[in-house]
Every structure is written in structure tokens, then in C-alpha cells.
N, C-alpha and C positions, 0 to 999 in steps of 0.2 A: 503493500500499499504506499509505503513511503517513497519507494522508488518511482511508483506511478505518479505521485503528487509532484516528485522531483521533475520527472520528465515532463508533466504538465506545465510545470512553472517554466522549464527551459523553452518550451514551444512558445508559450505566451510572450516571454522575453524576446525570443527571436522574431516574432511577428511584430512586436512593439519597436524593436530597433529598425526593421526593415520599413514599416509604415512611417515612423518618425522621421528616418533618413530622407525618404522620398519627399514627404512634407515639407522638411527644412530645405531641400534643394530646390522644390518648385518655388517655394517662397522666396529664396535667393534671387531667383531669375524672372520672378513676376511679383513686382513690387507691391501692388495692392493686396496680395495674399499673405504678404509678411505680417500684416497687422494680426493674423489668425495665429501667429506664432506666441501670442500671450497665453494660449492654451496648452503650449508645449508641455508643461508638467503633468497634464491631466493622465496621460497613458502610464506614466512612471509611477504616480500616486496611487493609480488602480493597482499597479503591480506590487507596490509596496504594500497597499492594504492586504492584498490577497496572498502574497507570498514571502512578505518580510523584507526588511531594509537590504539585507544581503543581495538578493535577486534584483532589486530596484537600482542599486549601485552598480552592480555588474552590467546591467542593461544600459544605465546613462553612460558608463565608460566604453562600453562597446559601440553605441550609437556615436558617441564623441569621436572615436576612432575612425569610424565610417565616414561621418560628415566632414572631420577634419581632412581625410584623404581627398575629399572632393571639392571642398570649397576653401581649404587652407586651414592652418592650425589656428591662427589668430581669430578669424571669425567663429571657428568653433569654441575656442576658449571664452570668448564674450558670451556665446550662447549658453555654455555650461555655466558660466558665473550667473547669468541673468535667471535662468530657469532651473538649473540643475540643483542649486543649493536649497531654493525653495520646495522643489518636488521631494528631495530627500528627506528634509525635516517634517514636512507635511505628511508623506507618505509613512514615515516611521511612526509618527504620532497617532496617525489613524490606525494603523497596524496594532499599536498598543493599546487602542480603544480610548484614547484621551477625550475629554469632553470637546464638544464642538468648538465653544469660544477659546479654548486653549489651542486647539489646532489653528484656528485662525490667527490668534495672536502669534503662535509659533511661525507660522507662514509669513505674517506681516513682517516680523523681526528680520526672517530669513532674506525676504525680498528687499527690504530697506539696506541690509548689509550688502546684498548683491549690486544693488544701484550704485551705493558707494564705492565699492570696490572697482565697478566698471569705470566710473568717473575718474578714480585714482589710476587705474591701469592706462586708460586712454591718455591721460596727461603725461605718465611715465613713459610709454612707448612712443607716442606721436610728438611728445613736447608741445602740446596744446592745452590750453585751459578750456574744457568742454562747455562751461558755463558761459565764458566770453565769447566762444564760437557760436553758441545758440543766440545770445544776445545781437552778436554782429549780423547774424543771418536775418533775424528780425528786423534789424535797423535797415539793412539793404532792401528787404521787402517793403518796409514803410517808405523809404525813399523812391522806389519805383512807383508805388501807388501814388506818392505826391507828385511825382514827374508827370505820371498820366493825368492827374486832375489839372496840373498846369497847362498841359497840352490841349485840355478840353475847354480852357479859358475860364475856368473857375475864379470868382472874385477873390482878390487878395486877401481882404479881411477873411473870408470864408476859409481860406487856404491856412492863414496864421492859425485860426481856431482849430482846425483839424490837426494841424502840425503839433499844436499844444496838447490835444487830445491823445495823439499817437505817442508823443514823448512820455505822457503820463502813463499810459498803457505799457509801455517797455519798462519804464521805471517800477511800476507796481509789480510787473511779471518777474523781474529780477529780485524784488523784495520778497515775494511770497514762494520764490522757487523751492526753499527748505519744506514748507508746507505741501507744497505740490507733489514733492518727492514722498513725503509721507503717505499723502492720501493715494497716490499711485500703488505704494506698497500693500496698503489697506484694501484698495480696490481689486488688485491682481490675485492676491491670496484668496479673497472672497468669492470672487468668480470661478477661480479654479476649484475651490472646495466644492461649491455648488454644482458645477458640471461633474466633478468626480463622484459625488454622492448620488446625484441623479443617474449615472451610467451604473454604477455599482448596484444601486436598488434595482435598477431594470433587469439587470442580469442575475438577480436573486441573491446578491450578497448585501444583506442587511447592513445599511450605514445610517447613522444619526445624521439629521439635517437640521438647519435652523428653523426656528418657529416661523410662522407666517409674519410677515413684516410689520402688521399691524399691532403685534405683541412686542416688537423691538423695545428694549428699555436700557437706558444706561445704568452702570452700578449706582447703588446707594450713595456711595462716596464721592459721587462725580461733583456735587456742589462744594464740598470741602476741598477736594482737588483742585477745582477751579480756583478757589480763594487763594489757596497755597501758591499755585503756580503763577497767579497774579501779582501777589505779594513778593515771591522771589524774583519776578520780572521787574518789578519796580526796585528792589534792591540791588539787581545786578545792573540797572540803569544808573542808580544814584552812585554806585562803586565804579561805574565806567568799566566794567570788566568785558562787556561785549557791547556791540552797537545797539542801544536801547531801541532805536527807532524799528530797525530791521527785526529785532526779537519781539517787539509789542505787536508789530503787523502780523508776524507769523502766529503768535500766540492767539490773537484776537481772530484771525481767519480760521485757526483750526477749531476753536471753541465755537465760532458761529456754525461752522459746518457740521460739528458734532451736534449741537442743539437743533439746527435745521433738520437733520436727519430724523432726530428723535420727534421733532415737530411734524414731519410728514407722516411718521409711524401713528402719531396722534390722530391726525387728520384721517388717516386710513381706517383708524379704530373708529373713529365717530362715524364716519360716512357708512362703515360697515354695520355699526349698532343702530343707526337710524335707517337703515335700508335704503340708503338713496339709490337711484338707478345709475347704471353704469355710465351713460353719457354724461350725467352730472357730476359723477365723482371723477371722471377723466378731466372735465373742464376745472374742477377745483384744484386738482394736481397740476394741471397746466398753469393755472393762476399762480399757485403757490411756488411753482419753481421759476417761472419766466417773469413775473410781475415783482417789482422791487418791494412794493407793500406787501404783497403776499408772501415773499421771502421774509419779510420781517416779522410778519404774523406768525408764519411757521417757527421761527427761530424763538419767539416769546412763548408759542405754545410748548415747545420742546423744553424751555428754560423752566416754565411753570410746572410742567409735569414731572420733570427731574426733582423739583423742590417739593411738590405736593402729592404728587402720584395719584392724580384724579382718574386715572384708569383702573387704581387698585390692583395693579399687577403684581406688587411685592407681597401683598397680603395673600394672593392666591399661590404665591410659591413658597409661603413659609409653612 
């Protein structure tokens, strides 16, 4: 029986290596398909859940050797760092039956480490600052846009307003880059877990999933944590340890996003509880996401629920 299981694991690993290698090579030559590479950890996480971390790591290394021989060692190394580390961590934790939230947290940390490693590696190998290069690319894009509008004969005052707006957008993008990296890591680990759990459950391998979004709730300690982090932010600004403005912008951005997500969960809970029709619910969600006032209301709802728990979710879990 053990030999049969090992044979099955090897066959699955070989199939995953072959499929993944083909997928990566196609994505390498067809740019718009490369966006799907964000799901690259999924097959390896499935393997880790079903057959353990050893088989998962073996398949990742084998896939890396195959891919490296076809597209080159450096692109392969970047792919391994970007997706392999997260796949190994999450696959191992899923195999050990960790709680869903812990697997998500582990994947987020692994993804964040991977992103930082890639930025450092690109700087070391190519001698360029990736962040500055991104900003320069955005600046060139803005300059091309402004040149287009000048060629169209747009009024000079209007052009000055647009230029100020674009400069502010560029400045803001640079400021919130740390927050964007953190949110990218959170999102990447979340969608990879969702898809992995869905596939595993479909093939009869029972796997825990996230609760419906309307039951999403932040930890009880979030309010105290928010206060502590804000106080520490002010202290570091006062002591001039780091750039206060950059730190404050990122802290505010992250907390706004966290409470906004909880606010959307509250909206989902209320629209479901009151039995609103699907078209009206979709309209409310669109309003909450796209309208500035709607986003503010969602953030305030999330903050109020984190403080008062008016959905009574904590009591139901006690």
C-alpha cells in the first residue's frame, strides 16, 4: 500500500512538473498569459497537501530545472523565489492541518519575503533600483500623455492642472509602495489558498475553506493594535527615526484598507440579512467601492463593527 501511494505521488508530481513547465514557457512567450502565473503555487500546494512537503519540494526543484534549461537560470530563479517559497510554506501548513487563517498568514509572510528578495536580487544582479525604475517608467508614461494633450491643443491652464495632478499621483504611488507590496502579498496568498482549497474539495480531498465573506471579522485586538501602532508612528516621527510622512501615509492607507474590507463584509451581512435583491446588492457594492463617499461609509462601518461588534459574530464564536 505504501509503495502504491508513493507511486501515485510520483506520478502526480511528474504531471504537475510537466503541466507547470508548459504553462510557464507559454506565459514567457505570450505576455498577456503571464498574468496567470500568479496561480503557479496552486498545483504544488495541492501536492503538498496530498503527499507532504518532501514531494512538493522535489517537484518544485524538478520543475525549476526543466524551466531553467528552457528559459534560462535567472528567470527561473526569480520564478522560484516569487512563487516557490509561498507554495512550500502554504503546502506544508495545509498538509499539517493548520487553521485557515494561519495558513493565510504564513503564505502572506512568505510572499512578502519573496517580493523583498526579488527586489534585492534585481538590484544586486542588474545594478538598478527597481523602485526608481518603476517610477521612471511611470514618469515617461505621464510625459507621453502630456505631450499627446499638448499636440491636441489643450488649454495651457488645463495642462498645468493635469500636470500637477499627475505629479501628485506619482508622488502618492511612491509613498504608498510599501503598503502596496504588503497588500499584494495578502491578496496573492488569499487567492491561491481559495483556488487550492476549491480544487482539493472538488477532487474529494476535504480541505477547510474561508467562511462566507459576510462573516469576515477582524481580531478583537484590532482597535488596541491600531492605537498602539498609531502611537508608535507618532513616536518614531518625533524621534526622527524614519521618514514620518511616508510612515504615516502607509499606516493610514493600510488601516483604511483593513477597515474598508471589514466594512464591505458588514454591508454584505446587512444586505443578506434584509434579503435585498441581487441587482440592488450589486449596486450598493459598486457604490461602496467606486464612490468616495461610499468608501468612507464602508470604512466607518468597518471601524464601528470592529469596536462594537454589532453583527454579534464574536459572541457566536465564544
